PLY file of the C-alpha trace (Angstrom):
ply
format ascii 1.0
element vertex 320
property float x
property float y
property float z
element edge 319
property int vertex1
property int vertex2
end_header
33.80 -21.40 -48.77
30.34 -21.10 -47.24
28.89 -19.98 -50.58
30.41 -22.99 -52.33
28.98 -25.36 -49.70
25.54 -23.76 -50.00
25.57 -24.03 -53.78
26.64 -27.67 -53.57
23.82 -28.42 -51.10
21.21 -26.71 -53.28
22.41 -28.50 -56.40
22.38 -31.86 -54.61
18.83 -31.24 -53.38
17.68 -30.21 -56.85
19.30 -33.29 -58.38
17.69 -35.59 -55.82
14.27 -34.07 -56.51
14.77 -34.39 -60.27
15.66 -38.07 -59.95
12.87 -38.80 -57.49
10.15 -41.12 -58.75
6.68 -41.55 -57.32
6.63 -44.71 -55.17
3.91 -47.10 -56.21
1.84 -49.84 -54.63
1.65 -53.33 -56.21
-1.41 -52.26 -58.22
0.62 -49.49 -59.88
-0.93 -46.42 -58.22
1.06 -43.82 -56.26
1.81 -44.88 -52.70
0.35 -42.29 -50.32
0.96 -44.35 -47.20
2.71 -42.94 -44.18
2.25 -40.36 -41.46
1.68 -36.77 -42.54
0.95 -33.37 -41.02
-0.85 -30.33 -42.43
0.17 -28.02 -39.56
0.72 -24.47 -40.79
0.27 -20.87 -39.68
-1.12 -19.96 -43.10
-4.67 -18.76 -42.36
-7.67 -20.12 -44.19
-8.48 -16.68 -45.63
-5.94 -14.05 -46.64
-5.65 -11.32 -43.98
-6.33 -7.70 -45.00
-2.69 -6.73 -44.44
-1.71 -9.17 -47.22
-4.69 -8.52 -49.48
-2.65 -8.20 -52.68
-0.01 -10.78 -51.82
-1.00 -14.39 -52.55
2.60 -15.45 -51.82
5.54 -14.30 -49.69
9.26 -14.31 -50.26
11.19 -16.48 -47.82
12.49 -13.33 -46.11
8.98 -11.90 -45.71
7.67 -15.20 -44.42
10.52 -15.60 -41.95
9.86 -12.14 -40.50
6.16 -12.86 -39.91
6.84 -16.39 -38.64
9.31 -15.01 -36.09
6.83 -12.39 -34.90
4.04 -14.93 -34.52
6.31 -17.25 -32.53
7.19 -14.40 -30.19
3.51 -13.50 -29.76
2.69 -17.11 -28.97
5.40 -17.27 -26.31
4.00 -14.12 -24.68
0.69 -15.95 -24.18
2.30 -18.85 -22.33
0.47 -19.34 -19.03
-1.94 -16.46 -19.67
-5.56 -16.85 -18.55
-6.87 -14.79 -21.44
-5.81 -13.63 -24.87
-6.48 -14.09 -28.62
-5.14 -17.66 -28.73
-7.31 -18.76 -25.82
-10.34 -16.96 -27.24
-9.86 -18.68 -30.59
-9.68 -22.07 -28.89
-12.74 -21.46 -26.74
-10.71 -21.23 -23.54
-10.80 -17.50 -22.84
-10.89 -16.82 -19.11
-10.09 -20.39 -18.10
-6.45 -20.75 -19.10
-7.23 -24.11 -20.67
-4.34 -23.98 -23.13
-0.78 -22.78 -22.95
2.10 -23.04 -25.40
2.75 -26.65 -24.37
-0.55 -27.69 -25.97
-0.25 -25.61 -29.15
1.07 -27.39 -32.24
-0.38 -25.41 -35.10
2.90 -25.27 -37.00
5.48 -22.52 -37.18
5.68 -21.75 -40.91
3.53 -20.68 -43.82
2.48 -23.46 -46.19
4.85 -23.83 -49.15
3.37 -24.78 -52.53
5.22 -24.67 -55.87
8.31 -23.41 -54.07
6.70 -20.33 -52.51
4.89 -19.63 -49.27
1.15 -18.99 -49.43
-0.71 -16.31 -47.47
-4.05 -18.17 -47.50
-5.27 -21.73 -47.81
-8.02 -20.47 -50.12
-6.70 -20.19 -53.68
-9.98 -19.82 -55.57
-11.38 -17.15 -55.49
-8.05 -15.50 -56.18
-8.58 -12.93 -53.41
-8.11 -15.74 -50.89
-11.56 -15.23 -49.37
-14.44 -17.65 -48.89
-17.34 -16.62 -51.18
-20.32 -14.83 -49.67
-23.04 -16.96 -48.09
-26.45 -17.14 -49.71
-29.61 -15.60 -48.27
-30.92 -19.13 -47.72
-27.87 -19.97 -45.58
-28.14 -16.76 -43.58
-31.78 -17.47 -42.76
-31.07 -21.10 -41.95
-28.14 -20.38 -39.67
-29.91 -17.50 -37.93
-32.57 -19.97 -36.77
-30.08 -22.26 -35.02
-30.22 -22.31 -31.21
-27.80 -19.99 -29.47
-26.55 -19.90 -25.90
-29.88 -20.73 -24.20
-31.03 -23.87 -25.99
-27.49 -25.07 -26.63
-27.02 -25.85 -22.93
-30.31 -27.68 -22.31
-28.78 -31.16 -22.59
-25.81 -33.21 -23.70
-27.12 -33.63 -27.25
-27.31 -29.86 -27.67
-23.57 -29.48 -27.25
-21.23 -29.44 -30.28
-19.94 -32.75 -31.62
-16.34 -31.87 -30.76
-17.25 -31.00 -27.18
-18.99 -34.38 -26.89
-15.80 -36.04 -28.20
-17.58 -37.48 -31.24
-15.49 -35.62 -33.83
-12.44 -33.41 -33.84
-13.07 -29.66 -33.83
-12.48 -27.33 -36.76
-13.05 -30.00 -39.43
-9.68 -31.53 -38.57
-10.87 -34.98 -39.70
-12.71 -33.47 -42.63
-13.47 -33.47 -45.32
-12.08 -30.91 -45.84
-9.16 -31.82 -43.57
-8.27 -28.50 -41.96
-5.20 -27.63 -39.89
-6.21 -26.65 -36.34
-4.65 -25.75 -32.99
-2.95 -29.11 -32.37
-2.93 -32.82 -33.34
-2.58 -32.09 -37.07
-1.27 -35.58 -37.82
-2.72 -38.24 -40.13
-1.87 -41.79 -41.12
-2.79 -43.14 -44.55
-3.15 -46.88 -45.15
-3.83 -47.93 -48.73
-5.15 -51.02 -50.47
-6.52 -51.55 -53.95
-10.15 -51.23 -52.87
-10.00 -48.95 -49.82
-7.93 -46.11 -48.40
-8.03 -45.31 -44.69
-7.11 -41.89 -43.33
-6.66 -41.89 -39.55
-6.75 -38.48 -37.90
-4.85 -38.11 -34.64
-7.52 -35.71 -33.37
-10.15 -37.87 -31.60
-8.65 -40.82 -33.57
-11.33 -40.52 -36.27
-10.89 -42.87 -39.22
-12.14 -42.07 -42.71
-12.68 -44.94 -45.11
-12.52 -44.11 -48.82
-14.11 -46.76 -51.03
-12.41 -47.11 -54.40
-15.45 -48.86 -55.85
-19.17 -48.23 -55.60
-21.55 -45.28 -55.58
-22.96 -42.97 -52.94
-26.08 -44.25 -51.15
-29.44 -42.48 -51.25
-29.44 -38.94 -49.90
-31.27 -39.93 -46.71
-28.38 -42.22 -45.68
-25.94 -39.92 -43.91
-22.67 -40.11 -41.99
-20.71 -37.79 -39.69
-17.74 -37.89 -42.08
-19.89 -38.16 -45.19
-19.62 -40.98 -47.72
-16.30 -40.95 -49.57
-15.79 -42.64 -52.94
-12.40 -42.40 -54.63
-10.88 -42.90 -58.06
-7.57 -42.21 -59.76
-7.05 -39.50 -62.35
-3.54 -40.28 -63.55
-1.36 -40.09 -60.43
-3.89 -38.05 -58.44
-6.30 -39.63 -55.98
-9.69 -37.91 -56.28
-12.11 -38.38 -53.37
-15.75 -37.37 -53.79
-17.71 -36.98 -50.53
-21.44 -36.39 -50.03
-24.17 -37.66 -47.65
-23.10 -35.63 -44.63
-24.99 -35.84 -41.35
-27.03 -32.68 -40.78
-25.00 -31.95 -37.66
-21.95 -31.33 -39.87
-22.07 -27.60 -40.55
-18.69 -26.73 -42.03
-18.73 -22.94 -42.48
-22.52 -22.98 -42.12
-23.18 -25.71 -44.69
-26.04 -28.15 -44.37
-26.93 -31.49 -45.97
-26.06 -30.43 -49.54
-22.35 -30.16 -48.87
-20.23 -31.77 -51.61
-16.46 -31.99 -51.13
-13.95 -32.98 -53.83
-10.41 -33.71 -52.59
-7.29 -34.30 -54.68
-4.17 -35.96 -53.25
-1.01 -35.79 -55.37
2.37 -37.12 -54.21
4.74 -34.38 -55.36
7.91 -35.34 -53.45
9.30 -37.91 -51.07
8.06 -35.84 -48.14
5.02 -34.06 -49.62
1.44 -34.71 -50.66
-0.28 -31.74 -52.28
-3.85 -31.53 -50.98
-6.39 -29.61 -53.05
-10.01 -29.48 -51.95
-13.08 -27.89 -53.51
-16.21 -26.99 -51.50
-19.46 -27.11 -53.45
-22.71 -26.18 -51.69
-25.01 -23.91 -53.74
-27.41 -23.63 -50.81
-24.69 -22.02 -48.70
-22.11 -20.28 -50.92
-22.43 -17.97 -53.91
-19.89 -20.10 -55.79
-17.59 -23.09 -55.42
-14.28 -22.43 -53.70
-10.95 -24.22 -53.41
-8.14 -24.56 -50.90
-4.65 -25.95 -51.49
-1.86 -26.81 -49.05
0.75 -29.51 -48.43
0.70 -32.54 -46.17
4.32 -33.02 -45.08
5.87 -36.29 -43.92
6.05 -36.56 -40.13
8.08 -38.99 -38.00
5.05 -40.21 -36.03
3.73 -42.22 -34.40
0.06 -41.31 -34.19
-0.74 -41.06 -30.49
-3.98 -41.99 -28.77
-6.22 -38.98 -28.20
-8.03 -38.96 -24.85
-10.82 -36.43 -25.30
-11.92 -35.07 -21.89
-10.53 -38.30 -20.39
-14.03 -39.64 -19.85
-15.87 -36.39 -20.61
-16.16 -35.44 -16.92
-16.30 -31.78 -17.87
-19.74 -32.21 -19.47
-21.41 -32.23 -16.05
-19.57 -29.01 -15.21
-20.69 -27.36 -18.47
-24.36 -28.22 -17.97
-24.17 -27.62 -14.21
-22.79 -24.16 -14.83
-25.65 -23.44 -17.21
-28.21 -24.51 -14.59
-26.56 -22.26 -12.03
-26.74 -19.37 -14.50
-30.43 -20.17 -15.13
-31.13 -20.03 -11.39
-29.34 -16.73 -10.96
-31.20 -15.20 -13.90
-34.54 -16.10 -12.29
-33.71 -14.17 -9.10
0 1
1 2
2 3
3 4
4 5
5 6
6 7
7 8
8 9
9 10
10 11
11 12
12 13
13 14
14 15
15 16
16 17
17 18
18 19
19 20
20 21
21 22
22 23
23 24
24 25
25 26
26 27
27 28
28 29
29 30
30 31
31 32
32 33
33 34
34 35
35 36
36 37
37 38
38 39
39 40
40 41
41 42
42 43
43 44
44 45
45 46
46 47
47 48
48 49
49 50
50 51
51 52
52 53
53 54
54 55
55 56
56 57
57 58
58 59
59 60
60 61
61 62
62 63
63 64
64 65
65 66
66 67
67 68
68 69
69 70
70 71
71 72
72 73
73 74
74 75
75 76
76 77
77 78
78 79
79 80
80 81
81 82
82 83
83 84
84 85
85 86
86 87
87 88
88 89
89 90
90 91
91 92
92 93
93 94
94 95
95 96
96 97
97 98
98 99
99 100
100 101
101 102
102 103
103 104
104 105
105 106
106 107
107 108
108 109
109 110
110 111
111 112
112 113
113 114
114 115
115 116
116 117
117 118
118 119
119 120
120 121
121 122
122 123
123 124
124 125
125 126
126 127
127 128
128 129
129 130
130 131
131 132
132 133
133 134
134 135
135 136
136 137
137 138
138 139
139 140
140 141
141 142
142 143
143 144
144 145
145 146
146 147
147 148
148 149
149 150
150 151
151 152
152 153
153 154
154 155
155 156
156 157
157 158
158 159
159 160
160 161
161 162
162 163
163 164
164 165
165 166
166 167
167 168
168 169
169 170
170 171
171 172
172 173
173 174
174 175
175 176
176 177
177 178
178 179
179 180
180 181
181 182
182 183
183 184
184 185
185 186
186 187
187 188
188 189
189 190
190 191
191 192
192 193
193 194
194 195
195 196
196 197
197 198
198 199
199 200
200 201
201 202
202 203
203 204
204 205
205 206
206 207
207 208
208 209
209 210
210 211
211 212
212 213
213 214
214 215
215 216
216 217
217 218
218 219
219 220
220 221
221 222
222 223
223 224
224 225
225 226
226 227
227 228
228 229
229 230
230 231
231 232
232 233
233 234
234 235
235 236
236 237
237 238
238 239
239 240
240 241
241 242
242 243
243 244
244 245
245 246
246 247
247 248
248 249
249 250
250 251
251 252
252 253
253 254
254 255
255 256
256 257
257 258
258 259
259 260
260 261
261 262
262 263
263 264
264 265
265 266
266 267
267 268
268 269
269 270
270 271
271 272
272 273
273 274
274 275
275 276
276 277
277 278
278 279
279 280
280 281
281 282
282 283
283 284
284 285
285 286
286 287
287 288
288 289
289 290
290 291
291 292
292 293
293 294
294 295
295 296
296 297
297 298
298 299
299 300
300 301
301 302
302 303
303 304
304 305
305 306
306 307
307 308
308 309
309 310
310 311
311 312
312 313
313 314
314 315
315 316
316 317
317 318
318 319
């Protein structure tokens, strides 16, 4: 009986998907509007243990997902550990499981679960950085100069942008607040990120400004290629250093509505001054119930005085 019910359910789901048609706006283009999430435990780069496995069976994925959930629960309330270290809170206990919303499953694309967000190169690894990038990034201020004043602190810490390129582009899944709202008109598309409530505006007409005109989120110009929205972004502010990039970063995003509850997101990173070759990531944005909640970063940023005050105390102790 159970087998018959399962087969009926699967057949009904397959039939519904087959009969599904892309919803369209009044101007005839696919309707991407709604609230979506890209939360996933699929890592950006394929881990060594899965080096030769670009995909997982559902059974394999379920086993790893279960283990990761158990590991996360073990960290609940801990003052130190890999999760806290990754979030910059090692030793302070700044995050516990209540605050973690990174997803609980591997990203599913084309019916199978992926072991890395990177799909090109095929090894699931970000290409090597260039010598130019290594020299450039080695010259950046480290711990000393980074604490000399408010403007030396990272943009995310100053609550100007979300951390980990969550707003993008590229729009990366991070530790929490992986929710987005898309609002679409004929001439503009707005993508609101829940993290730090950043709003990206994609112009569907026009060209990029001169190279010396820059923006924190870059300048995004979109067009349609069939039913796929293609967004071309350049003119990044020099403080945007995604994976060590600089002001030559060029990001090409592709949004394709593949199901009632799914947008396939494919993004290519092109920066010849930083990477040996272009590289591409691919993962789904899945429909979420919403709403998008207000994000209160630092609730007034009171912690900034503690960060800089701690640095001054360390300076004084080092002079003794």
